[in-house]
C-alpha positions in Angstrom: 61.1 -49.3 -15.0 64.0 -47.2 -13.9 66.4 -46.1 -16.6 69.8 -45.4 -15.2 73.3 -44.6 -16.8 71.7 -43.7 -20.1 73.4 -41.1 -22.5 70.8 -41.6 -25.2 67.3 -43.2 -24.9 67.5 -46.8 -26.5 65.0 -48.1 -29.0 64.0 -50.8 -26.4 63.1 -48.0 -23.9 61.2 -46.1 -26.4 59.3 -49.2 -27.5 58.4 -49.9 -23.8 57.1 -46.4 -23.3 55.1 -46.3 -26.6 53.7 -49.8 -26.1 51.8 -48.7 -22.9 50.1 -45.6 -24.6 46.4 -45.4 -25.5 43.5 -43.0 -25.6 41.0 -43.0 -22.8 37.2 -42.5 -23.2 37.6 -38.8 -22.4 40.3 -38.5 -25.0 43.1 -38.1 -22.6 46.3 -40.2 -23.1 46.6 -43.1 -20.7 50.2 -44.0 -19.9 50.4 -47.7 -19.1 54.2 -48.1 -18.9 55.9 -45.8 -16.5 59.5 -44.7 -16.6 61.8 -43.3 -13.9 64.9 -41.8 -15.4 67.9 -41.4 -13.2 70.1 -38.6 -14.4 72.9 -36.2 -13.3 73.3 -33.9 -16.4 71.0 -31.4 -18.0 71.6 -32.6 -21.5 70.6 -36.1 -20.6 67.6 -34.9 -18.5 66.3 -32.9 -21.5 66.1 -36.2 -23.5 63.9 -37.8 -21.0 61.7 -34.8 -20.3 61.1 -34.4 -24.1 59.0 -36.8 -26.1 60.5 -40.1 -27.5 63.0 -39.3 -30.4 61.2 -39.1 -33.7 63.9 -41.2 -35.5 63.4 -44.0 -32.9 59.6 -44.0 -33.3 60.0 -44.1 -37.1 62.3 -47.1 -36.8 60.0 -49.0 -34.4 56.9 -48.2 -36.6 58.7 -49.4 -39.7 59.6 -52.7 -38.0 56.0 -53.2 -36.8 57.0 -53.0 -33.1 54.6 -50.3 -32.3 51.3 -49.1 -33.9 50.7 -45.8 -35.7 48.5 -44.7 -32.7 51.3 -45.5 -30.3 53.8 -43.5 -32.3 51.4 -40.6 -32.5 50.7 -40.6 -28.7 54.4 -41.1 -27.8 55.2 -37.8 -29.5 52.7 -36.0 -27.1 54.1 -37.3 -23.7 57.5 -37.1 -22.1 59.7 -40.2 -22.4 59.8 -40.4 -18.6 57.1 -39.7 -15.8 59.7 -39.0 -13.1 63.3 -37.6 -13.2 65.5 -38.9 -10.3 68.3 -36.4 -10.2 71.5 -37.6 -8.7 73.8 -35.2 -7.0 77.0 -36.0 -5.1 76.5 -39.7 -4.6 78.5 -42.9 -4.1 79.6 -44.8 -7.2 79.3 -43.1 -10.6 78.8 -39.4 -9.9 79.5 -36.0 -11.4 80.0 -34.7 -7.8 77.4 -32.0 -8.4 76.2 -30.1 -5.3 72.5 -30.7 -4.6 71.7 -27.1 -4.1 73.0 -26.3 -7.6 71.7 -29.3 -9.5 68.2 -29.5 -8.3 67.1 -25.9 -9.2 68.7 -26.3 -12.5 66.7 -29.5 -13.3 63.4 -28.1 -12.1 64.0 -25.0 -14.3 64.7 -27.2 -17.2 61.5 -29.2 -16.5 59.5 -26.0 -16.4 60.9 -24.8 -19.6 60.0 -28.0 -21.5 56.6 -28.2 -19.8 55.9 -24.7 -21.2 57.0 -25.9 -24.7 55.1 -29.2 -24.8 52.1 -28.6 -22.5 52.0 -32.1 -21.1 48.8 -33.0 -19.4 51.0 -34.4 -16.5 54.2 -32.5 -15.8 57.3 -34.6 -15.2 58.1 -35.0 -11.4 61.6 -34.1 -10.3 63.1 -35.9 -7.3 66.6 -35.7 -5.9 69.2 -38.0 -4.3 72.9 -37.8 -3.5 73.5 -36.1 -0.1 70.1 -37.1 1.4 70.8 -38.4 4.8 69.6 -35.9 7.4 66.2 -34.2 8.2 67.9 -31.0 7.2 68.9 -32.3 3.8 65.4 -33.8 3.2 63.7 -30.4 4.1 66.2 -28.5 2.0 65.3 -30.6 -1.1 61.5 -30.3 -0.5 61.9 -26.5 0.0 63.7 -26.2 -3.3 60.8 -28.0 -5.1 61.7 -31.6 -5.1 58.7 -33.9 -5.7 60.4 -36.7 -3.8 63.8 -37.7 -2.3 65.7 -40.9 -2.4 68.7 -42.3 -0.4 71.6 -44.4 -1.6 74.7 -44.6 0.5 72.9 -45.1 3.9 71.0 -48.1 2.4 74.4 -49.8 1.8 74.7 -50.1 5.7 71.1 -51.2 6.2 70.0 -54.5 7.5 68.6 -55.5 4.1 71.9 -54.7 2.2 73.5 -57.7 0.6 77.0 -56.8 1.7 79.4 -58.1 4.3 79.3 -57.3 8.1 82.8 -55.8 7.8 81.7 -53.4 5.1 78.6 -52.4 7.0 80.8 -51.7 10.1 83.2 -49.5 8.2 80.2 -47.6 6.6 78.7 -47.1 10.1 81.9 -45.6 11.4 82.6 -43.4 8.3 82.8 -39.6 8.5 81.9 -37.3 5.7 85.7 -37.0 4.7 86.0 -40.7 4.5 85.3 -41.0 0.8 87.4 -40.4 -2.3 87.4 -40.9 -6.1 88.9 -44.1 -7.6 89.0 -45.7 -11.1 85.9 -47.7 -12.0 85.9 -51.2 -13.3 83.4 -50.9 -16.1 84.9 -47.6 -17.6 88.6 -48.1 -16.6 90.1 -47.4 -20.0 88.2 -44.1 -20.2 89.7 -42.9 -16.9 86.1 -42.7 -15.4 86.1 -42.5 -11.5 83.6 -43.7 -8.9 83.1 -42.4 -5.3 84.2 -45.0 -2.8 84.8 -45.5 0.9 88.4 -45.0 1.9 88.0 -46.0 5.6 89.3 -49.5 6.3 90.3 -50.1 2.7 93.2 -49.4 0.4 91.1 -50.0 -2.8 91.2 -46.3 -3.9 95.0 -46.0 -3.7 95.6 -49.3 -5.4 93.1 -48.7 -8.1 94.7 -45.4 -8.8 98.2 -47.1 -9.0 96.8 -49.5 -11.6 95.4 -46.6 -13.7 98.7 -44.7 -13.5 100.6 -47.8 -14.8 98.0 -48.2 -17.5 98.5 -44.6 -18.6 102.3 -45.0 -18.5 103.0 -48.3 -20.2 101.5 -49.9 -23.3 101.5 -53.5 -22.2 102.2 -55.7 -19.2 105.4 -56.8 -20.7 106.7 -53.2 -20.5 106.3 -53.1 -16.7 109.6 -52.9 -14.8 110.3 -56.2 -13.0 110.1 -54.6 -9.6 106.8 -52.9 -10.4 105.4 -56.2 -11.6 106.6 -58.1 -8.5 105.0 -55.4 -6.3 101.7 -55.7 -8.2 101.7 -59.5 -7.8 102.6 -59.4 -4.1 100.6 -56.6 -2.8 97.6 -56.0 -5.1 96.8 -59.2 -7.1 98.4 -61.7 -4.6 99.1 -64.0 -7.6 101.0 -63.9 -10.7 99.7 -61.7 -13.6 99.9 -64.8 -15.8 97.4 -66.6 -13.6 95.2 -63.4 -13.6 95.3 -63.4 -17.4 94.3 -67.0 -17.5 91.3 -66.4 -15.3 90.4 -63.4 -17.3 90.5 -65.4 -20.6 88.1 -68.0 -19.0 85.8 -65.3 -17.9 85.5 -63.4 -21.2 85.4 -66.6 -23.4 82.1 -67.5 -21.7 80.7 -63.9 -21.9 82.3 -61.8 -24.7 85.0 -63.7 -26.7 85.7 -60.5 -28.7 87.4 -59.0 -25.7 89.9 -61.7 -25.8 90.5 -61.3 -29.5 91.2 -57.6 -29.1 93.5 -58.2 -26.2 95.5 -60.8 -28.2 96.1 -58.1 -30.9 96.6 -55.2 -28.5 98.8 -55.4 -25.4 97.3 -52.3 -23.9 93.9 -53.9 -24.1 95.3 -57.0 -22.4 96.7 -54.9 -19.6 93.3 -53.2 -19.1 91.5 -56.5 -18.8 94.1 -57.8 -16.4 93.8 -54.8 -14.2 90.0 -54.8 -14.3 90.2 -58.3 -12.8 91.2 -56.6 -9.6 88.7 -53.7 -9.9 85.8 -55.9 -10.7 86.5 -58.5 -7.9 87.0 -55.8 -5.3 83.3 -55.0 -5.2 82.4 -58.7 -5.1 84.8 -59.3 -2.2 83.2 -56.5 -0.2 79.8 -58.1 -0.7 80.8 -61.6 0.1 83.2 -60.7 2.9 86.2 -62.3 1.3 88.7 -63.1 4.2 92.1 -61.6 3.7 90.9 -59.1 1.2 89.4 -56.5 3.5 92.1 -53.9 2.5 90.9 -54.4 -1.2 87.2 -53.9 -0.7 85.5 -51.6 -3.1 82.6 -49.9 -1.3 80.6 -47.3 -3.2 79.8 -44.5 -0.8 79.1 -40.7 -0.8 79.6 -38.1 2.0 75.9 -38.6 2.9 77.0 -41.6 4.9 79.1 -39.6 7.3 76.5 -37.0 7.7 73.9 -39.8 8.7 76.3 -41.3 11.2 76.8 -37.9 12.8 73.0 -37.4 13.0 72.1 -40.8 14.6 75.1 -41.0 17.0 73.7 -41.7 20.4 70.3 -42.9 19.0 68.9 -46.4 18.3 69.9 -46.0 14.7 73.5 -45.8 15.6 73.5 -49.6 16.0 73.6 -51.5 12.6 71.0 -54.0 13.7 68.4 -51.1 13.8 69.2 -49.7 10.4 66.3 -51.0 8.4 65.6 -49.1 5.3 62.0 -48.3 6.2 62.9 -47.3 9.7 65.6 -45.0 8.4 63.3 -43.5 5.9 60.6 -42.9 8.5 63.2 -41.2 10.8 64.3 -38.9 8.0 60.7 -37.8 7.1 59.7 -37.4 10.7 62.8 -35.3 11.2 62.0 -33.2 8.2 58.4 -32.5 9.4 59.8 -31.5 12.8 62.3 -29.2 11.3 59.6 -27.7 9.0 57.3 -27.1 12.0 60.2 -25.2 13.8 60.8 -23.2 10.7 57.1 -22.1 10.5 57.0 -21.1 14.1 60.1 -19.0 13.8 58.7 -17.4 10.7 55.7 -16.3 12.8 58.0 -14.5 15.2 58.1 -17.2 17.9 61.6 -17.3 19.5 62.8 -20.9 20.2 66.0 -21.9 21.9 68.6 -23.7 19.8 68.0 -26.9 21.9 64.8 -27.5 20.0 66.8 -27.8 16.8 68.1 -31.2 17.8 66.0 -34.0 16.5 67.2 -37.6 17.2 65.4 -40.6 15.9 
């Protein structure tokens, strides 16, 4: 399984990991349940490169959810087999540069490997900025065990998003991205990286957060401000939005409504999150008339990919299959690596050889 957006390992994840452990005939530990941890911070990475937390194992053992042998073995293997490090990516991101983050994570892995002496060291891969042969080669040269792509897959044939969204992504430059408030962590002021080309989502989402930070309830909003929100952003009355919001949470989490009835600021957050949450759904479904509100997660890698494939077959959206794009990146990486080796041996090559098109 892939474990993403974790701050602390959950008991469920620890149980999954421990439940697949056993001793082989040769005495080595056999890991039956594999874990890929997606992280962007050292403190979180350390928890996944280390063995499962002792307190979690003790709780699971006391509840009879794992055996004594599994608890013993879980203390001898890392919680994750692979560490997928996320640099400057679309969506939730710390905007960390790949060239700074990857060496730091590899050094952390090496430090913990020396401490625990695992029979199989944790593999470290990298994503966030991977979209050209040069970026792939740079990652491998810095020690990445594997690379993964994100933003460019959003514009692929297989992506479950609208044709309009894919067209905007295919035209995006590296500078056509910005940070905007997220739907799931709106009250905390957390931002996500989104596309700004062809959409006004980022500007409108920031406006909502500014109002949330300035006022304590919807009722405190100046009448002109409220009218502007209803006309330009929500395109319906805030009372209607609140009614829809109530219906939504009554079926999923009634406690949210109970809190909102007691706290006007909470109610304001839920109403504003109506827009933030639907904006990504509109982008996927291609909601007519809402194009300027589409929320599209995207990093600068998208623009770099568009620059690279311009004039090639992969410039056309209908040719952007995920396998085809991955093959092109790896072939381009191999080509650039060959050139690098030739030059390292003193062979002079014209700059025209540096150009590789899929």
